[in-house]
N, C-alpha and C positions, 0 to 999 in steps of 0.2 A: 323627051325625056327616053332615054335606052333600053333596049329588050336585055340590059345584062339584068338575070335574076340577084333579086336581094337576100342575099346572106350578111347571119349577122357577122361581126366581126370576129366571135370567137370561134364561130360554125368555121370562116374562112383560114384563121389563124391554124386550124386544125388540120382544115385541108392542106394549106401551104405547107405545114411540118413533113405530115406523110407525103405528100410529094418531093421533098428534099428529101427525106430518106429513101426514099423509092428511085430515085433521081442517082442518087451519091453511094445503094446498096450500102447503107448506115447500117449497123448493127444497134441501134437504138429505139426506144418507144416513142411516139407522140410525147407522151407524158415529162421524156427526160428530156427536153427540150425546153431552158427557159424563153418563155416572151420577151424578156429584157436583156436577159445575156446576149453575149456577140456570137455571132454568125464565124466570122473570119478570127484566123489564129486562134487567140484561147477563146475558151468558148467551145463550141461545137468542134474547135480545129482545123477548120475547113481554110485550106488554099486559095490561091486564084484560078488556077485548074476547078476546083469544087462552083466556083462562082462561077465562073464562066458556064460549068453545066444545068447551076441553078436557073442561069441567066435564060438559058437556050428551055427549057422544061418549062419556067412560069410564063415565057413569050408564045411558044407555041399553047401552052393550057389557059391560057387566060387574052389570048388574039392583040398585043402589042408588046411592043419592042425595047427591053432593057439593052441599054448602048454601053459601052466596056469604055467611052470617052464621056458616059454625063458625068458632068462634076460636082452631082450629086448623091453618085453612087457611095461614099464615106456615110452617107446619112440612109441611106436606101437599106444596105447592107448592115446597117450598126445592129439590129437585130430581128428576133422573126416578127413581134409588133411592127417596127419600122417595113419591114418588108412589105406585111401582109396591108397595112395604112396604104403605102404606095400601090400596091397590085389595085385596092378597092378601090381608089383615084385614077387608076388608068385603063382599068379593064374595059374590055370590048364582047366577052361574052366570061 
């Protein structure tokens, strides 16, 4: 069993939303980010540079590498909920 702290999915989603807001200096509240709304393009209106920033912050914070050449990136970044689910399955810290 890993020594990663057990955090509820909702708490992790809130934490990830806060990380995204902080990393990108967004002027939105955590509650403004729809769990199922798209992060890229419409939705939050993020672009590829924003997604790279998010990848770096998440990699540092949760101890695993998000790679730009991952064929599953469209699903991983589809929404806050999808990203949180992926983080929960991959995190090492």
